[in-house]
C-alpha positions in Angstrom: -91.2 143.1 -103.0 -89.3 141.3 -105.8 -91.1 138.6 -107.6 -88.0 136.5 -107.6 -88.6 135.8 -103.9 -91.4 133.4 -104.8 -89.0 131.0 -106.5 -86.6 128.4 -105.1 -83.2 129.1 -106.8 -81.1 127.2 -104.2 -81.9 124.5 -101.6 -81.6 127.1 -98.8 -84.4 129.2 -100.3 -87.1 126.8 -98.9 -88.1 128.6 -95.7 -91.0 126.3 -95.1 -94.7 127.0 -94.3 -95.2 128.4 -90.8 -96.3 125.4 -88.6 -99.1 127.6 -87.2 -100.6 127.5 -90.7 -100.4 123.7 -91.2 -98.4 120.8 -89.8 -98.5 117.2 -91.0 -99.7 114.6 -88.3 -99.5 110.9 -88.7 -102.7 109.0 -88.1 -101.3 105.9 -86.3 -103.2 103.6 -84.0 -101.5 103.9 -80.6 -101.9 100.1 -80.2 -99.7 99.3 -83.3 -96.3 98.0 -82.5 -93.3 99.8 -84.1 -91.8 98.3 -87.2 -88.0 98.2 -87.5 -86.6 97.1 -90.8 -83.1 95.7 -91.4 -80.9 97.8 -93.6 -81.2 97.0 -97.3 -78.1 97.1 -99.5 -78.1 99.2 -102.6 -75.6 99.1 -105.5 -72.9 101.8 -105.9 -75.0 104.0 -108.3 -78.1 104.1 -106.1 -76.0 104.4 -103.0 -74.5 107.6 -104.4 -78.0 108.9 -105.1 -79.1 108.2 -101.6 -76.1 109.8 -100.0 -76.4 112.9 -102.1 -80.1 113.2 -101.1 -79.3 112.7 -97.5 -76.6 115.4 -97.6 -79.0 117.8 -99.3 -81.8 117.2 -96.9 -79.5 117.5 -93.9 -78.0 120.8 -95.3 -81.5 122.5 -95.4 -82.8 121.0 -92.1 -85.4 118.7 -93.6 -84.0 115.7 -91.8 -81.9 115.1 -88.7 -79.9 112.3 -87.2 -81.6 110.1 -84.7 -80.3 107.5 -82.3 -82.0 104.3 -81.3 -85.3 104.8 -83.2 -88.1 102.4 -82.5 -89.5 102.9 -86.0 -87.1 102.3 -88.9 -87.6 102.0 -92.6 -85.4 101.6 -95.7 -85.5 104.3 -98.3 -87.2 103.7 -101.6 -85.9 105.2 -104.9 -88.6 106.1 -107.3 -87.6 107.0 -110.9 -88.4 110.6 -112.1 -88.4 112.0 -115.6 -85.0 112.8 -117.0 -83.3 109.8 -115.5 -83.3 111.2 -111.9 -84.5 109.5 -108.7 -86.8 110.6 -105.9 -86.2 109.2 -102.4 -89.3 108.3 -100.5 -90.0 106.4 -97.4 -105.4 107.1 -95.9 -106.6 110.3 -95.7 -110.1 110.9 -97.1 -109.6 114.6 -97.8 -111.0 115.1 -101.3 -108.7 116.0 -104.2 -110.2 118.0 -107.1 -111.1 116.2 -110.3 -108.4 116.8 -112.9 -110.8 116.9 -115.8 -112.9 119.6 -114.1 -109.8 121.7 -113.4 -108.9 121.5 -117.1 -112.4 122.2 -118.2 -112.5 125.3 -116.0 -110.0 127.0 -118.3 -112.6 127.2 -121.1 -112.9 130.7 -122.4 -109.8 132.1 -120.6 -107.5 134.2 -122.7 -104.4 133.8 -120.6 -103.1 131.1 -118.3 -100.1 130.7 -116.0 -99.1 127.2 -114.8 -97.0 126.9 -111.7 -95.4 124.0 -109.7 -94.3 124.2 -106.1 -90.6 123.3 -105.6 -90.4 120.1 -103.5 -93.8 121.1 -102.2 -94.2 118.4 -99.6 -90.9 119.4 -97.9 -92.3 122.9 -97.4 -94.6 121.5 -94.8 -93.2 120.6 -91.3 -93.9 117.2 -89.7 -95.4 117.3 -86.2 -92.5 117.0 -83.7 -94.1 114.0 -81.9 -94.3 112.1 -85.2 -90.8 112.6 -86.5 -89.4 109.6 -84.8 -92.0 107.4 -86.6 -90.6 108.5 -90.0 -87.0 107.3 -89.4 -85.0 105.6 -92.0 -81.6 103.9 -92.4 -78.8 104.3 -94.9 -75.2 103.3 -95.1 -74.3 106.5 -93.4 -76.6 106.3 -90.4 -80.2 106.6 -89.1 -82.2 109.8 -89.7 -85.7 111.1 -89.2 -87.7 113.6 -91.2 -88.4 117.1 -89.9 -90.3 118.1 -93.0 -93.1 116.1 -94.5 -91.6 113.5 -96.8 -92.7 112.2 -100.2 -94.4 108.8 -100.0 -96.5 109.2 -96.8 -100.1 108.0 -97.3 -101.7 111.2 -96.3 -99.2 113.7 -97.5 -101.1 114.7 -100.7 -104.3 115.3 -98.6 -102.3 117.5 -96.2 -100.9 119.6 -99.1 -104.4 120.0 -100.6 -105.7 121.2 -97.3 -102.9 123.8 -97.3 -103.6 125.2 -100.8 -107.4 125.1 -100.3 -106.8 127.2 -97.2 -104.4 129.8 -98.5 -106.1 130.3 -101.9 -109.6 130.1 -100.5 -110.5 133.6 -101.8 -109.2 132.9 -105.3 -110.3 129.2 -106.0 -113.2 129.2 -108.4 -112.4 132.8 -109.5 -108.9 133.0 -110.9 -107.0 130.1 -109.4 -107.2 126.3 -109.6 -105.0 124.1 -107.5 -104.3 120.4 -107.5 -101.9 119.5 -104.7 -98.6 121.3 -105.7 -99.8 122.3 -109.2 -101.3 125.7 -109.5 -103.1 127.4 -112.4 -103.9 131.1 -112.7 -106.6 131.8 -115.3 -107.9 135.1 -116.6 -111.0 135.6 -118.8 -109.4 138.8 -120.2 -105.7 139.1 -121.1 -105.6 142.6 -119.5 -106.5 141.1 -116.1 -103.7 138.5 -116.0 -101.0 140.7 -114.4 -103.4 141.6 -111.6 -104.4 137.9 -111.1 -100.7 136.9 -111.0 -99.9 139.7 -108.5 -102.8 138.5 -106.2 -101.4 135.0 -106.4 -97.8 136.0 -105.8 -98.9 138.0 -102.7 -100.3 134.7 -101.3 -97.1 132.8 -102.1 -95.0 135.4 -100.4 -97.3 135.6 -97.3 -97.1 131.9 -96.7 -93.5 131.4 -97.9 -94.6 128.9 -100.6 -91.8 128.6 -103.2 -92.1 127.7 -106.9 -89.9 125.7 -109.2 -89.0 128.2 -111.9 -88.1 125.4 -114.4 -91.7 124.1 -114.2 -93.6 127.4 -114.5 -95.1 128.9 -117.6 -96.5 132.4 -117.4 -99.0 134.2 -119.7 -99.7 131.4 -122.1 -102.8 130.6 -124.1 -102.5 126.8 -123.7 -100.1 124.1 -122.5 -99.8 121.0 -120.4 -101.4 120.9 -117.0 -101.5 117.8 -114.8 -100.5 115.7 -117.7 -103.3 116.9 -120.0 -103.1 119.4 -122.8 -105.1 122.6 -122.3 -105.8 123.6 -125.9 -105.2 127.2 -127.0 -108.4 129.2 -126.8 -110.2 126.3 -125.0 
């Protein structure tokens, strides 16, 4: 099967994780009254960014229009590197320690660093919770079908997913922190086999990578904001 199938080259390439594998549920007290915000006004520049994001999410089925929602929030634009914006609207599942992940590369001859493409959007939101993640823009009201960025427990849900699907590799040749993956090989000659094992998992669970944020077969580099020195 072609290796290119593990990458997201276009928005429609995100098939999404099978809901039987994992689905995101909201932990909301049933006694809490719904919150309905009034529409916030954005300037022309941010308005265009929001509309473009809504159009993109609608095109790939990550959001859908909703009428008369009881829960309603305004979108929030979070700045990203490169001058771009991310549109966003407590789980105690433990996340790995970043320093320990980096230290685990010590003595490895080759590494590959990978980043999931819009990782959160690859997990579906439970149907009964979608109405609770509704938002309003100048073009209407919508709700998320896929797990959005910004939810309190989203990172924990994603970590559960990767801990589950990479269970047989974690601690041996893979380290994962939410949507950041690292394949490590003690011997350079083993790296292709380690990558093929990892790619097989990605294909099986339909988890897609961002090709612009991947580095394969390197001796060092930046992972989770920290430099992994060559020959660490």
